[in-house]
N, C-alpha and C positions, 0 to 999 in steps of 0.2 A: 556563348557556350555552345561546344559541339553536341552532336546528335548523340554520341556516347556518354557524354557528361550530363545530358539532359534525361537519358535514361538510366543512369546511374541514380541522378537526384530523384527520379520517380520511384526506382526502386526502395531508394532510402526513406520515402517519404510514406510508402506503403509500410515499410518495416517500423517505422516510427508509430506510424496509425495502430500497428498491431499490439504494439508494445502500450501505447496507452491504454487500449482496451483490456490487455492483462493487467494492466496498473489498476484500472478502474474494478477488474474483477478481484483482484486482491484486497483493494478497499472495502468491497461489499463484504468478500469473507471475513476479514478483520472485523466489520461491524455486525457481522452476525455471530463472530466467536464472542466478541465482547459483550452481546446481548446474551449469549448461553452463560458466559461466565458471573453476571448480575443475577440471570435467573437462579443460577446455582446458589449463588452468595446468599439471596434472599430465602430459598427453601432451607439452607442451613441453618440460617439467622430464625426463620420460624421452628425448625425442629429443637435447635438449642433453646430457644424459649420455652417451649412445649416442655423440654425435661427438666427446666428449671421450675416451672408453674409446677409440674407432676412431682416432683421432689419435695416441695414444699406442702402440697398437698397430702403428700404420703407421711410426711414429718408431723404434720397435725393429726392427721388419723391415727397414727402409733402411737399419740400421747394420750390420745381417748381410747375409753374401752370400744372398740370396733371389731367386728367380727373377722376372723383370719381369712376367711376366704376374700374377702375385699381388699386386705393388705396383699395377700398372694395375685390377686389379680392385677392390684395396681403395681407388683413389682415385676410381673410378666410384660405388661404394658411399659413399664419403665425399660426392660431389657431390649424390648421391641424398638422403643425410640432409641436407645445407645446404638442397635444395629442398624438402624434406618441412618442415624447422625453419621455413623463411619462411613455408610455407604455413599451419603451426600457428600462427605468431605473428599472421598475420593474421586466422585465424580464432578466437584469443584475443581481438586487440583488437575484431573484429566482436561477439564474446559480450559484453563489457564494455559495448561501445556499447548493446546490446539490454538488458544489466541496468541501464545509468544510464537508459535511457529507461523500464525498467519501474518504476524507484525514483521517477521523475518523476511516472508516471502513479498510483503509489501514493498520494505526497505529495498530488498535485490531487484524487484521488478523498477522501483522509480530510479535506482542507481543505473540500468541497464538502458533503460528510457534516457536518462539524461546524457549518458554516455553519446547515443546515438545521436541527439541534439546537438550537441557541441561538435560531432564529425560534420552533421549538418551544415552547421553555422560555418565552420572551417570551409567547408565545399562552397557555400556562399560568398564566405569572404573572397577566397582562391579566385572563383568565377568572376565576383566584379572587379578584384584587381586585375585579371587577364582582360577582362572588356576593357577597361580604362587604359591598359598599356595598347590593346589593339588600337583603341580610339586614339590614342597618343601618337602611334605609328601611322596611321591612315592620316591624321593632320599633319606630321612632320612630311608625310609623301606630298600631300597636296602643296604644303607650304614650299616644298623643294621644288616641284613640278611647277608652280608659279612664279617662282624666283627664277628659275632655269627660262621658264616662259618669257618674262619679261626682260631678262639678259638678252635673248634671241631677237627680241622685239627692237632693244636699244642698240645692237649692233648692226641690226638689219637697216636702223634709221641713219 
């Protein structure tokens, strides 16, 4: 391997290492976004459960003779829960979009890293073939030199 080839290989190795770090960062970002999606889903589930329970409670209270102020407060709370649920659903959707973007970024980083690794593998294969070719040429040269030397010695004898 020539000095230029070694320099190229070293540069490519640094680039591949950089891509590995980018891929790891993309994996971490995807994990964070996935956790955010899970948290948003759990919060939405809790809000929806609270809405269901409140609706059942208000229905029971409506059948019973209850103070209208209690029903009105319950309905206000129900509207507030509906608003919070709607906001949480939007938050969940945004979290899913960020998660999908993080997944796409990770796949892109993995593809780029793999391309560079394939280039590196090809360079190593070419370098090995060239080294074997040079070695073969050198051995052929030694064999030819030895043959010529032996022929001269036979002719001199």
